[in-house]
DRENNUKE-119164 format. One line per 4 residues: number of its first residue (from 1); for each residue x, y, z of N, C-alpha, C. Coordinates in pm, 1 decimal. Layout:
<kolvos>
NUM = X Y Z X Y Z X Y Z; ...;
</kolvos>
This chain:
<kolvos>
1 = 85.5 -118.6 0.0 0.0 0.0 0.0 89.2 123.7 0.0; 53.8 217.9 -86.9 126.9 342.5 -92.8 43.0 453.1 -31.0; 108.8 542.9 38.7 36.2 657.0 93.6 128.2 777.2 92.9; 64.7 893.5 95.7 139.8 1017.9 93.8 109.9 1095.0 220.6;
5 = 212.9 1151.2 277.8 198.3 1231.8 398.0 198.5 1378.5 357.7; 88.2 1445.5 385.2 76.1 1586.2 350.4 76.3 1669.8 476.7; 167.1 1764.0 483.4 164.5 1855.9 596.7 84.5 1979.8 558.8; 63.9 2068.6 653.5 -18.8 2186.5 630.1 41.3 2276.0 523.0;
9 = 174.2 2281.5 515.2 239.1 2366.1 414.9 207.8 2314.8 274.6; 213.6 2181.1 257.6 186.4 2122.9 125.9 42.8 2148.0 84.7; -50.6 2134.5 179.0 -191.5 2156.3 148.6 -214.9 2300.7 106.6; -161.2 2395.5 183.5 -179.3 2536.2 150.8 -116.2 2571.1 17.1;
13 = -0.7 2508.6 -10.6 65.4 2533.7 -137.9 -20.4 2482.8 -253.0; -81.6 2364.2 -234.5 -168.6 2308.3 -337.5 -290.6 2394.3 -361.1; -349.1 2446.5 -254.1 -464.7 2535.3 -267.9 -426.1 2661.8 -342.2; -309.9 2716.5 -310.7 -263.9 2838.3 -376.6 -243.4 2814.5 -525.6;
17 = -183.6 2699.1 -560.3 -162.1 2666.5 -701.4 -295.9 2652.5 -773.1; -392.3 2583.8 -706.5 -524.1 2564.7 -766.0 -592.8 2697.1 -793.1; -586.2 2790.1 -696.1 -648.8 2920.3 -713.8 -581.7 2998.0 -825.0; -447.8 2985.5 -833.6 -374.7 3056.3 -939.1 -415.2 3005.8 -1076.2;
21 = -423.9 2872.2 -1091.0 -464.5 2814.4 -1218.5 -605.4 2857.6 -1254.2; -697.1 2859.0 -1154.6 -834.1 2895.6 -1181.6 -842.9 3040.3 -1227.2; -768.7 3128.4 -1160.9 -771.9 3269.6 -1196.9 -711.4 3291.2 -1334.6; -604.8 3216.7 -1365.6 -536.4 3233.3 -1493.4 -627.2 3192.6 -1609.4;
25 = -699.9 3084.4 -1592.2 -783.6 3034.4 -1700.4 -917.5 3106.9 -1708.8; -966.5 3153.6 -1598.2 -1102.2 3205.4 -1590.3 -1106.6 3352.6 -1630.3; -1091.8 3376.8 -1761.5 -1091.4 3514.8 -1810.8 -1212.6 3542.4 -1898.6; -1293.1 3439.3 -1927.1 -1404.1 3461.3 -2019.9 -1511.0 3553.0 -1960.9;
29 = -1520.3 3558.1 -1828.0 -1614.2 3650.2 -1766.1 -1575.6 3795.2 -1791.0; -1445.7 3824.0 -1783.3 -1398.3 3959.5 -1810.7 -1420.7 3996.6 -1957.0; -1399.0 3898.2 -2045.7 -1424.9 3922.3 -2188.3 -1572.9 3951.9 -2211.1; -1659.1 3873.2 -2145.2 -1802.8 3895.6 -2158.2 -1844.5 4032.2 -2106.1;
33 = -1789.4 4072.6 -1990.5 -1823.7 4203.1 -1932.7 -1778.8 4316.4 -2024.7; -1658.7 4304.6 -2080.2 -1608.4 4407.6 -2171.3 -1694.7 4415.7 -2296.8; -1733.3 4299.2 -2349.4 -1816.9 4296.6 -2469.8 -1953.3 4358.3 -2442.8; -2010.6 4327.0 -2326.7 -2143.5 4379.3 -2292.8 -2140.9 4530.7 -2274.3;
37 = -2040.7 4580.8 -2203.0 -2029.9 4725.3 -2181.5 -2007.5 4798.3 -2313.5; -1920.3 4741.9 -2398.2 -1893.6 4803.8 -2528.0 -2018.3 4804.9 -2615.3; -2089.5 4691.8 -2617.9 -2210.9 4682.6 -2699.9 -2317.3 4780.2 -2651.2; -2329.3 4795.1 -2519.0 -2428.3 4888.5 -2464.9 -2394.7 5031.5 -2505.7;
41 = -2267.9 5067.4 -2501.1 -2226.6 5201.8 -2542.4 -2253.5 5224.1 -2690.8; -2222.2 5124.4 -2774.2 -2246.4 5135.8 -2918.1 -2395.4 5143.4 -2949.1; -2476.2 5071.0 -2869.6 -2621.0 5075.8 -2889.5 -2675.2 5215.7 -2861.0; -2629.1 5275.2 -2752.7 -2674.6 5409.9 -2717.8 -2635.0 5511.6 -2823.7;
45 = -2521.7 5485.3 -2890.7 -2474.9 5575.8 -2996.4 -2530.1 5537.0 -3133.0; -2610.1 5427.3 -3135.7 -2670.6 5376.8 -3259.8 -2564.6 5344.6 -3364.7; -2460.4 5276.2 -3320.1 -2350.7 5237.3 -3408.8 -2364.0 5088.5 -3441.4; -2352.9 5057.5 -3569.9 -2361.8 4918.6 -3613.5 -2227.0 4848.1 -3594.8;
49 = -2226.6 4715.3 -3577.4 -2342.4 4624.7 -3582.5 -2415.4 4608.6 -3449.5; -2371.0 4678.3 -3345.2 -2430.6 4658.0 -3213.9 -2578.5 4694.1 -3212.3; -2617.1 4796.7 -3287.6 -2756.1 4840.9 -3285.7 -2850.8 4733.4 -3339.0; -2809.5 4661.4 -3443.1 -2893.8 4557.7 -3502.3 -2876.2 4422.9 -3433.3;
53 = -2754.5 4394.5 -3390.8 -2722.5 4262.2 -3335.8 -2710.8 4264.4 -3183.3; -2777.6 4358.9 -3118.3 -2756.7 4373.6 -2974.3 -2798.6 4250.2 -2895.6; -2899.3 4179.0 -2941.9 -2941.7 4056.7 -2872.3 -2822.6 3963.2 -2851.4; -2742.8 3946.5 -2955.0 -2627.2 3857.0 -2946.7 -2523.0 3912.9 -2849.7;
57 = -2500.8 4045.3 -2858.3 -2400.7 4108.3 -2773.0 -2447.4 4121.8 -2628.8; -2574.7 4092.2 -2602.2 -2624.9 4093.6 -2465.1 -2625.7 3953.4 -2405.7; -2681.4 3857.0 -2479.7 -2699.7 3723.2 -2422.2 -2571.5 3642.3 -2414.9; -2490.4 3644.1 -2519.4 -2368.3 3564.2 -2513.5 -2270.2 3617.1 -2408.6;
61 = -2249.2 3748.1 -2396.5 -2168.2 3795.9 -2284.4 -2227.9 3761.2 -2148.7; -2362.0 3766.9 -2137.0 -2425.7 3726.8 -2010.7 -2388.3 3582.8 -1975.2; -2393.5 3494.8 -2074.7 -2358.2 3354.2 -2051.1 -2213.2 3341.7 -2007.0; -2123.9 3415.7 -2071.5 -1982.2 3412.6 -2033.2 -1962.6 3461.8 -1890.2;
65 = -2030.2 3569.7 -1855.3 -2014.8 3627.5 -1721.1 -2065.2 3531.6 -1614.0; -2185.9 3477.7 -1633.0 -2244.5 3388.9 -1532.9 -2161.9 3261.3 -1519.2; -2116.1 3206.4 -1631.4 -2033.6 3085.6 -1625.2 -1905.3 3112.1 -1547.0; -1846.4 3228.9 -1568.3 -1724.8 3264.6 -1496.1 -1749.8 3274.4 -1346.2;
69 = -1862.3 3334.7 -1307.8 -1895.1 3347.5 -1165.9 -1916.6 3209.2 -1103.6; -1988.3 3123.2 -1174.7 -2011.8 2986.9 -1125.1 -1879.5 2914.0 -1106.2; -1787.7 2931.3 -1201.7 -1658.6 2863.5 -1191.5 -1577.2 2914.8 -1073.0; -1585.0 3044.2 -1046.1 -1512.0 3099.9 -932.7 -1568.0 3047.6 -800.4;
73 = -1697.6 3023.8 -795.6 -1758.1 2974.6 -672.5 -1734.2 2824.9 -654.2; -1755.2 2748.6 -760.7 -1754.0 2602.6 -751.5 -1623.3 2538.5 -798.0; -1556.5 2607.7 -891.1 -1444.0 2543.3 -956.9 -1488.7 2447.8 -1065.0; -1616.4 2457.9 -1106.7 -1671.7 2370.6 -1210.1 -1786.0 2445.1 -1277.8;
77 = -1780.0 2452.6 -1409.7 -1885.9 2520.5 -1484.0 -1899.2 2457.0 -1621.5; -2003.8 2494.7 -1691.7 -2030.2 2435.2 -1822.3 -1918.8 2464.3 -1922.7; -1878.7 2589.4 -1933.7 -1779.1 2625.0 -2034.2 -1637.9 2583.7 -1995.9; -1609.5 2575.3 -1867.0 -1474.2 2542.4 -1823.4 -1451.5 2392.3 -1810.5;
81 = -1555.9 2317.6 -1777.9 -1538.0 2174.6 -1749.3 -1628.4 2082.3 -1830.5; -1740.3 2136.2 -1883.9 -1838.4 2050.2 -1950.4 -1880.6 2111.6 -2083.8; -1782.6 2135.6 -2168.0 -1811.6 2203.2 -2294.1 -1896.1 2118.3 -2387.5; -1880.4 1987.0 -2380.5 -1965.5 1899.6 -2460.7 -2110.8 1914.1 -2421.8;
85 = -2135.5 1919.5 -2291.4 -2272.0 1940.2 -2242.0 -2325.1 2075.2 -2287.3; -2239.9 2178.0 -2282.0 -2280.7 2311.4 -2326.5 -2317.8 2308.6 -2474.4; -2238.3 2239.5 -2556.1 -2265.7 2232.2 -2699.9 -2398.4 2162.8 -2727.0; -2426.6 2056.0 -2651.9 -2554.1 1985.3 -2668.0 -2670.6 2075.5 -2629.4;
89 = -2655.6 2151.8 -2519.6 -2760.0 2245.6 -2478.3 -2785.5 2349.7 -2587.5; -2677.9 2401.8 -2646.2 -2693.0 2503.0 -2751.4 -2763.3 2444.6 -2873.1; -2727.6 2321.2 -2909.5 -2790.5 2256.8 -3025.4 -2939.7 2234.1 -3001.5; -2973.4 2177.1 -2885.5 -3113.9 2152.4 -2854.5 -3189.8 2283.1 -2836.3;
93 = -3122.0 2386.8 -2794.7 -3185.3 2517.4 -2781.8 -3235.2 2565.4 -2918.1; -3153.1 2547.7 -3020.0 -3193.7 2585.0 -3155.7 -3314.5 2503.2 -3199.4; -3309.8 2372.1 -3174.6 -3420.1 2283.5 -3214.5 -3549.8 2322.7 -3144.7; -3542.8 2342.5 -3013.5 -3663.7 2370.7 -2935.2 -3722.9 2506.2 -2973.3;
97 = -3638.2 2608.6 -2986.6 -3696.2 2739.0 -3019.9 -3746.9 2741.8 -3163.4; -3686.0 2665.7 -3253.2 -3738.5 2654.7 -3389.0 -3878.6 2593.8 -3385.7; -3903.0 2502.4 -3291.7 -4036.1 2444.3 -3275.3 -4137.1 2552.9 -3236.2; -4097.1 2643.6 -3145.2 -4185.9 2753.7 -3108.8 -4211.1 2845.2 -3229.0;
101 = -4107.9 2864.3 -3311.4 -4126.2 2944.7 -3430.9 -4224.7 2877.7 -3526.7; -4222.0 2744.2 -3531.1 -4318.1 2671.4 -3614.3 -4459.7 2692.0 -3561.4; -4476.9 2688.4 -3428.8 -4607.7 2718.6 -3370.2 -4651.9 2859.9 -3409.9; -4557.7 2950.4 -3412.2 -4591.9 3090.0 -3439.5 -4636.0 3111.5 -3583.7;
105 = -4602.1 3021.2 -3672.9 -4653.0 3030.9 -3809.6 -4805.0 3024.7 -3810.6; -4860.5 2952.0 -3713.2 -5005.8 2943.4 -3698.8 -5058.1 3054.7 -3608.6; -4989.1 3077.6 -3495.2 -5037.8 3174.7 -3396.9 -5023.0 3318.9 -3442.8; -4915.0 3347.4 -3517.6 -4884.4 3485.3 -3557.3 -4882.6 3576.7 -3434.7;
109 = -4815.3 3528.6 -3327.8 -4817.7 3597.4 -3199.2 -4703.2 3696.8 -3182.6; -4595.4 3681.2 -3257.5 -4483.4 3774.9 -3250.2 -4415.5 3784.0 -3386.6; -4340.2 3888.2 -3404.3 -4262.5 3905.0 -3526.2 -4136.4 3982.1 -3490.6; -4040.6 3982.7 -3582.5 -3909.9 4042.8 -3556.0 -3893.9 4171.8 -3636.4;
113 = -3828.0 4268.6 -3574.7 -3800.1 4395.3 -3641.7 -3649.2 4406.1 -3664.3; -3611.7 4496.2 -3754.8 -3469.9 4517.0 -3789.6 -3402.9 4387.4 -3834.7; -3479.4 4304.7 -3906.3 -3425.1 4178.2 -3955.8 -3327.0 4206.6 -4069.2; -3214.6 4137.5 -4069.0 -3112.4 4155.9 -4172.2 -3165.9 4105.9 -4306.5;
117 = -3161.5 4185.6 -4411.4 -3220.3 4145.1 -4540.2 -3141.7 4036.4 -4612.2; -3015.0 4018.2 -4577.5 -2930.7 3919.8 -4646.0 -2957.2 3781.7 -4585.2; -3018.1 3692.2 -4663.1 -3060.4 3562.3 -4609.7 -2942.5 3479.0 -4562.6; -2829.4 3486.2 -4631.5 -2712.5 3406.9 -4593.8 -2659.9 3444.5 -4456.2;
121 = -2689.9 3567.2 -4411.3 -2653.7 3609.6 -4275.6 -2769.2 3591.1 -4178.8; -2891.7 3608.6 -4228.5 -3008.2 3605.8 -4139.9 -3031.4 3468.1 -4080.0; -3023.8 3363.3 -4160.5 -3053.0 3228.9 -4108.0 -2947.9 3179.6 -4009.3; -2818.3 3194.9 -4036.2 -2720.4 3162.9 -3930.5 -2739.8 3251.1 -3807.3;
125 = -2782.7 3376.7 -3829.6 -2809.7 3465.3 -3716.7 -2921.1 3413.6 -3628.7; -3025.7 3358.6 -3692.2 -3133.6 3296.8 -3614.0 -3076.9 3186.7 -3523.8; -2996.2 3098.5 -3582.0 -2942.0 2984.8 -3506.8 -2855.4 3031.5 -3390.0; -2771.7 3132.8 -3414.0 -2686.1 3183.6 -3306.8 -2769.7 3243.6 -3194.7;
129 = -2880.0 3310.1 -3231.4 -2967.7 3369.3 -3130.6 -3042.0 3261.5 -3052.5; -3100.3 3164.9 -3124.1 -3176.5 3059.0 -3057.3 -3087.5 2974.0 -2967.2; -2960.1 2964.3 -2999.8 -2868.1 2879.9 -2922.6 -2842.7 2933.7 -2782.1; -2886.8 3055.1 -2753.2 -2861.6 3112.6 -2620.5 -2965.4 3070.2 -2516.0;
133 = -3081.4 3019.9 -2558.3 -3194.1 3002.1 -2466.0 -3163.1 2901.1 -2355.6; -3135.5 2775.4 -2391.6 -3107.8 2674.3 -2289.4 -2978.0 2701.5 -2213.7; -2866.8 2736.9 -2280.8 -2747.0 2770.7 -2203.5 -2771.4 2884.2 -2104.2; -2846.1 2987.0 -2144.5 -2875.3 3095.9 -2053.1 -2956.0 3049.7 -1932.7;
137 = -3054.6 2963.9 -1955.8 -3136.4 2911.8 -1845.8 -3054.7 2823.7 -1752.4; -2976.4 2732.9 -1809.7 -2900.2 2639.6 -1726.0 -2787.2 2710.0 -1652.3; -2723.6 2808.2 -1717.2 -2619.0 2885.1 -1648.4 -2679.4 2960.0 -1529.0; -2797.1 3018.2 -1548.1 -2862.8 3090.2 -1439.0 -2901.0 2995.1 -1327.0;
141 = -2949.5 2876.0 -1363.3 -2984.0 2775.0 -1262.6 -2861.1 2735.1 -1181.3; -2749.0 2714.9 -1249.1 -2626.4 2676.3 -1178.4 -2577.5 2789.0 -1088.0; -2596.7 2913.8 -1130.2 -2556.6 3026.2 -1046.1 -2640.8 3030.0 -918.2; -2772.8 3015.7 -931.8 -2860.4 3016.1 -814.3 -2824.4 2901.7 -720.2;
145 = -2791.2 2785.4 -778.6 -2753.4 2671.3 -696.4 -2619.3 2694.4 -628.2; -2524.4 2754.0 -702.7 -2392.5 2780.0 -645.0 -2399.7 2880.0 -530.4; -2491.2 2975.2 -541.2 -2508.6 3074.2 -435.2 -2585.5 3017.7 -316.1; -2644.5 2899.4 -334.5 -2716.0 2834.1 -225.3 -2844.6 2903.9 -185.2;
149 = -2907.1 2973.1 -281.4 -3025.4 3051.6 -246.6 -3145.7 2965.2 -209.5; -3151.5 2843.6 -263.0 -3269.5 2759.8 -238.5 -3233.0 2628.4 -170.6; -3120.0 2625.7 -101.9 -3078.3 2500.9 -37.7 -3174.4 2456.8 71.8; -3238.2 2552.5 138.5 -3329.6 2517.6 246.2 -3470.9 2490.9 200.2;
153 = -3497.0 2506.8 70.6 -3632.9 2487.3 20.5 -3667.2 2338.7 15.3; -3784.1 2304.9 61.5 -3831.3 2166.4 59.4 -3972.5 2162.2 4.2; -3995.9 2069.9 -85.4 -4127.9 2052.7 -145.7 -4170.1 1907.7 -125.9; -4289.6 1889.1 -77.4 -4340.7 1754.5 -57.0 -4366.3 1688.3 -191.8;
157 = -4310.2 1570.1 -215.3 -4329.6 1502.4 -344.1 -4476.9 1475.8 -372.1; -4513.4 1490.4 -499.2 -4650.1 1462.5 -542.8 -4654.7 1319.9 -598.6; -4743.2 1241.3 -544.9 -4759.4 1104.3 -593.8 -4842.8 1108.0 -720.8; -4780.5 1069.3 -830.3 -4846.5 1075.5 -960.2 -4858.9 934.7 -1016.5;
161 = -4980.9 881.5 -1015.5 -5004.0 748.6 -1068.8 -5007.3 748.6 -1219.8; -5020.0 630.7 -1277.3 -5019.1 617.0 -1423.6 -5136.4 692.9 -1487.0; -5254.6 679.6 -1424.9 -5373.0 746.9 -1479.5 -5357.5 898.7 -1472.8; -5304.0 948.4 -1360.9 -5284.4 1092.5 -1345.8 -5181.4 1144.9 -1445.1;
165 = -5075.5 1067.8 -1466.4 -4972.4 1107.7 -1562.9 -5030.6 1113.5 -1703.7; -5112.1 1014.6 -1737.3 -5175.8 1013.9 -1869.0 -5271.6 1131.9 -1882.9; -5344.6 1162.1 -1774.4 -5435.3 1275.8 -1777.4 -5361.6 1407.3 -1793.2; -5245.9 1419.1 -1726.9 -5165.8 1540.4 -1739.1 -5115.6 1557.5 -1881.6;
169 = -5066.0 1448.0 -1940.0 -5016.5 1453.8 -2077.6 -5129.6 1489.9 -2173.6; -5245.8 1428.5 -2153.2 -5360.8 1456.4 -2240.0 -5405.2 1601.9 -2227.9; -5399.6 1656.1 -2105.8 -5435.4 1796.1 -2086.3 -5339.2 1887.4 -2162.5; -5210.0 1852.5 -2158.6 -5112.9 1930.7 -2233.5 -5136.7 1924.5 -2382.8;
173 = -5168.0 1803.8 -2431.7 -5195.9 1788.7 -2574.5 -5320.3 1867.4 -2614.0; -5422.0 1868.9 -2525.0 -5543.9 1945.1 -2552.4 -5514.0 2094.8 -2556.4; -5428.0 2140.7 -2465.0 -5388.9 2282.5 -2465.3 -5316.8 2318.4 -2593.8; -5228.1 2230.6 -2638.0 -5154.4 2256.1 -2761.3 -5249.1 2259.5 -2880.7;
177 = -5347.1 2166.2 -2881.1 -5445.7 2166.7 -2988.8 -5528.1 2294.5 -2989.6; -5563.4 2343.7 -2869.8 -5640.5 2467.6 -2861.0 -5560.4 2585.4 -2914.6; -5429.4 2585.6 -2887.3 -5343.2 2693.2 -2937.6 -5343.7 2694.3 -3089.9; -5333.1 2577.0 -3150.8 -5325.4 2568.1 -3296.0 -5460.0 2595.1 -3362.6;
181 = -5570.3 2559.2 -3294.8 -5703.2 2578.3 -3351.9 -5757.2 2719.7 -3328.4; -5727.2 2774.2 -3211.3 -5778.3 2907.3 -3174.9 -5663.5 2995.8 -3124.2; -5568.1 3024.7 -3210.3 -5447.0 3095.6 -3165.8 -5474.4 3234.8 -3110.8; -5577.1 3303.0 -3161.1 -5603.5 3438.9 -3115.9 -5643.5 3444.1 -2969.3;
185 = -5702.5 3335.7 -2918.0 -5752.4 3334.5 -2781.5 -5670.4 3245.1 -2688.0; -5608.5 3142.5 -2743.0 -5544.9 3041.3 -2658.0 -5393.3 3043.1 -2662.7; -5332.1 3145.1 -2724.2 -5186.7 3143.0 -2741.3 -5107.2 3132.5 -2611.1; -5154.9 3184.6 -2494.2 -5073.1 3168.3 -2372.8 -5057.8 3022.4 -2330.3;
189 = -5147.4 2935.9 -2376.1 -5143.6 2796.2 -2333.4 -5025.2 2719.5 -2392.0; -4954.7 2779.9 -2488.6 -4843.8 2705.5 -2550.8 -4736.0 2671.1 -2449.5; -4715.0 2758.1 -2349.7 -4611.0 2731.4 -2250.1 -4657.1 2621.1 -2155.2; -4777.2 2633.0 -2102.3 -4828.0 2529.7 -2011.9 -4846.6 2396.4 -2080.1;
193 = -4876.5 2399.2 -2209.4 -4896.1 2273.6 -2282.8 -4771.5 2186.5 -2276.4; -4656.0 2246.6 -2301.7 -4532.4 2168.2 -2302.0 -4495.6 2120.7 -2161.8; -4523.3 2203.2 -2060.8 -4495.2 2160.3 -1923.4 -4577.8 2037.6 -1887.9; -4707.3 2042.9 -1919.2 -4795.4 1930.7 -1887.8 -4757.9 1805.2 -1966.2;
197 = -4708.8 1821.2 -2086.4 -4671.8 1705.8 -2168.4 -4536.1 1648.9 -2129.0; -4441.5 1736.8 -2095.3 -4305.6 1690.3 -2068.1 -4289.2 1634.8 -1927.2; -4365.9 1685.9 -1831.0 -4351.5 1639.8 -1693.2 -4372.9 1488.4 -1679.0; -4480.9 1431.1 -1734.2 -4497.4 1284.9 -1726.0 -4386.3 1208.3 -1797.7;
201 = -4336.2 1265.5 -1909.3 -4227.5 1198.8 -1982.3 -4100.4 1198.8 -1897.4; -4068.5 1313.0 -1835.5 -3950.9 1320.9 -1748.5 -3963.1 1223.8 -1631.9; -4081.9 1216.5 -1575.3 -4103.5 1124.8 -1461.6 -4084.4 980.8 -1506.1; -4134.1 946.8 -1623.9 -4121.2 809.0 -1673.5 -3974.5 770.3 -1693.2;
205 = -3894.0 867.3 -1736.0 -3751.6 842.8 -1758.9 -3667.2 870.0 -1634.3; -3733.2 902.2 -1522.8 -3659.6 925.5 -1399.0 -3592.8 1060.4 -1390.4; -3643.6 1156.7 -1465.9 -3582.0 1289.1 -1469.3 -3636.5 1379.6 -1361.1;
</kolvos>
């Protein structure tokens, strides 16, 4: 059996090295903050491309900043340690929001202004914008968890039988059908529809 004897000096030295490495690598938050401040100034001055593309210059720097803060607190974050997971979130974010855009073809509930007329730029621009949704949500969730804001929260589990789960899913499907059939009146139900449909699926898969 092999073992190592660590004295207090060695431990403190290791902690110091770890903090130094973390600080050295963790610069994307500063880059995000600089980009956000610069974009905000350019927006106020109505200078392109910030004026037209401000959504990108707001959300992607936000993601960089929050990820950096999470890494400083935990020493583990999506961009620093789980980039594959981050890439999957960004990809599914595009897929999921494109689905909402497909719903909107029927609902006609929102539209975009200042759209770039060049299609070769506009469609990749859509994808880059949609890719921020899930990463932004998950980064924010990890920040709240890292700060320990809800550690003391307790919720009594709800016992959901097979019949209740099927009823919940059916209710969600009915809400979605109402949105597509009567979009002028039922469009708010699109959000609740997916929650009611996905919750039983997540439960079935142990999520």
